[in-house]
N, C-alpha and C positions, 0 to 999 in steps of 0.2 A: 431407759424407761420403756415399759410395756404399755404405751398409750396407743389406742386404736383410732382409726379414722372414724369409726362409728361413734366412739365416745366424743370426739371433737365435734362432730356434726350435731349430736344430741346437746352438747354444752352450748353451742352457738344458737340452736333453736330456743333453748330455755332462756338464754341471755337476751335474745331479741323479743321473745313473747312475754317474758317475766311471769310465766305461768306454765306449770308442768302439763296440764291437760291440753292447752292450746299448742304447746311445743310438740307434744306427742302426735296431735292431729296433723301438724305441718310436715312431719317427717314420716308419717304413716306407721307409727309404733304405738304400743299401748302405754298408758301413763306409768304403770309399774316398771316396764322395760326402760323407759327414759330415766326414771328415778334410780334404777340400778346402775345404768351407765354413768350417771353423774356421781353417784356414790363411789363407784370403782375408780373414776377419774380423780376424784378428790383424794382417795386413799393412795393412788399411785403417785400423785404430786405432793402428798402430805401437806395439803393446804385447803382451807375452806374457800369455795368459789362463790357461794350464794348465802345470803342471809334470808332465812325462810320464816314467814309468819303465816297465820291462817288466811291472810288476804292477798299476800303478794310474795314474789320471789325476786330479790334484788341482788345483782352481782356485788360482791365485795370489791375492794380496791384491786386486789389481785385478779378477781374475775373480770373487771372492766379492762384491765391491761390485756388479759388473755383473750377477751372477746375481739379486741382490735387486731391483735397479732394473728389469731386463728382465722379471722375473716380474710386477712390479706393472704395468708398461707393457702387457704382453701381456694381462693380466687386464682392464685398462681398455679396451684395443682390442676384446677379445672382447665386452665389455658394449656398446660403441658399435655394433659390427656386429650384435649380437643385436637392439638397439633399432631399427637401420635395417631389419633383416629384418622385425621386428614391424610397422613402419610400412607394409610392403608387404602385410600381411594385411588384406583388406577388412573383416574382422570383429573386428579387434583394434586398439586404438590410441586416440589422443586427437583430438577434433574441437573446434575453437574456432568459435563462432557468435556474431555480434552481431545484436541484434534491437531494433526500436523498442519503446517501453514498452507500447503497447496490445497488441502481439503477445506480448511477454514475459509479460504478465499474463493473456492469454486463451488463445492457442494453445499456447505453449511448455510450460507446466507439464504438460499432458496428453501432449504429444508426447514430451517427455523421459522421462516415466514409462513410456509405452508402448514407446518405443524401448529403454529400459533392460531391459525385460522380454524383448524380442525379440533384442536384441544386447547381452548383459550385459558383454561384453569391450570395448565401445566406450564411452569416457568422453567425455561432452559437457560442455564448459565454455561457459557462456552469459554474454555481456555485454549488459546492459540499457542502451541508449544512444539518443539522439535520432537522427533520420534522417541529419543531416550527419555525426555521429560514426560511425554504422554504415557509411555509404558510404566514409568515409575509412579506417576499419579494414579494409574489404575491399580498397580500392585499394592500401593500403600493405602488405598481406599479414599484418597483425597477427592476422586471423582467416581461417578457411578460406572462409567465405561469410557472407552476412547475410540476414535477413528484414527487408524494408523496404517502403515504398510506392514504386510504380513510379518509377524515376529519370527525369530528363529525358532526351530523346534524345541530348543532347550528352555525357552521361556514358558512359564506356567500360566497360560491364558486360554480361555475358551474364546474362539473366534467364529465370526460368521462372514463369509465372503460377500463383498458388496459389488465390486466391479474390477475390471482389468484396465490398466492405464499404461499405454505404450510409451517408450522413451523416444524423444525427438532430438535432433541436432538443431541448435540455434547458432547462427553465424552472421556476420555482416552481410547485407544484401548484395554487396559487390565482391564477396569472397568466391573463389573458384568452386567451392562445394555447393554454393547456392545455385549453380547452373543446372544441377540435376534435380529431377522430381523426387527421387529418394537417394539416400546415401548409404553405401555399405559401411559397416562398422570398421572394416579394415582400412578404409580411406582416412580414418582419424589418426593413423600412424604418422608420427612426426609433427602433429599439431600441438600447440600449447592449449591445454584444457583448463577451463575454469569450472570446478565441480563443487557440488554441495559437500559440506564437511561430513565427518563420520558420525555426527549426532543425527544426521538425516537417515531415515529408513531407506532412501533410494540409493545412497552411496554404496552400500554393500552390493546391491544388485548391479550398479554401473561398473564397479570394479570387477565383478564376476564376468560381466559381458565383455569387458576389455580383455581380460585374461583369456577367456574362451577363444577370442579371435586373434590371440597372439600379439596384442598391442601393449608395448611397454610405454605406458602413458606418461607424458610429461605434464604433470599437474602444476601449473604456474600459480594458481590462486585457489584457495578454498573459502567458501562463503556459507553463511547460514540460511540464506533465502534465495529462491530462484530469481526474484526481481533484482537482487543485488548482482547476481551473475549476468543478467541481461545488460545492466548498466556497464559492467566491466567489458562485455563483448562490444557494446556500442563505442567504448573508448579505444577499441582496437587492441585489447590485451590478450585476446585468445577467442576460442569458441567454447560452447558448453553443451553438455548432454543433460536434458531436463525432462521431467514427466509431462505428458500431454496436457494434463489438467492445469499446468502452470502457464500455458501459452496465451491465455486470455489477456488482451490488452498489450500484446507485443507491439513495439514501436515500428514505424515504417522503414527505419534504417536497418532492421534485422529481418532475416529470413529463417523460417522453420522448415525443416525437412525430415521426413520419416526415416528412421534408421532401419536398415535391412541386414539380416533377417530381423523381423519384428521381435523385440523382447519387451515384455510387459511386467509391471509390478502389480501385485494383488493388493487391493485396498480392502481392509477388513474392519469390522467392529470387534473390539477386544474387551473382555471382562475378566475379572479374577476367576480362576478355575474353581468350580464347586462352591461358589458363593452366590447366594440369591440376590437379585436386584430388588429394590423397593418397588411396590406396584406402579407408581408413575414412571420410574426408570424403565421397568419392563415394557410399559406402554410405548415409550419413545424408542427403545431398542427395536421392538417389533415393527414400529412404524418405519424406522430407517431401513431395517432389513428388507421391507417390502417395497419401499418407495425410492430410496436413494439412487438406485441404479438407473432409474428411468426419469427422475425429476429434471435432470439437465436437458434431456432430449425432448421433454414434454413442452418446453417453452418455445 
């Protein structure tokens, strides 16, 4: 059917006012224009919507049904359009972000709290996921953007560098390697390693570092989270290589030592290539790009 929104608004005005002149005034049209819109609507629907006399205009039974249905529909449409307009406001709306666990536990709590203070009308929804899940959520559009470890060049993302995060050794406090202020990578040779699994963005970089230093690593256990690796180390099952941002809250029975030469992972914001962000998502992207690198050291 070729029914227009203008016709439906005119119909609703006449049904409520029960008078063509008052209806025309309420929607800022002339009376002939309203009469023509109603006539065209009745012709399109092939049904009479009003009984007209010289003194009043009364909806027919079909007209009364249509009045209720159209009123609900136009209210719903107004709500949809208001929501769409709200999404165009860079300081109001909902932003979905995916983040790898070490960033979710270190950077994001402070960032979300600070951002809420500066942009209280922007709601941030955070997904705590491994690297592979973060990149897939960004790629599929399930989230607006992600915080991750630098993707491989083959992945199609636009990225913004946030900060560099060095790798550390974590071992029992009474382990021989804990006696040194820093530990050379080559000293890991022959040790049983507990490493993050390959779903982690860090594992690829750790494997590259071990290979670069000629270490044929004995990986005894693979885990999904750094805190799980720490518990394994505490149990005497091996030692681990972990990002510096994961060290917060390390238990007293464990020692953290910087690995030399220093090898770092690049933490980035990642979004779909050549895809625009919603205005509120663009606001939070820019805020994180400017503030995330310093927010940890500012406290």
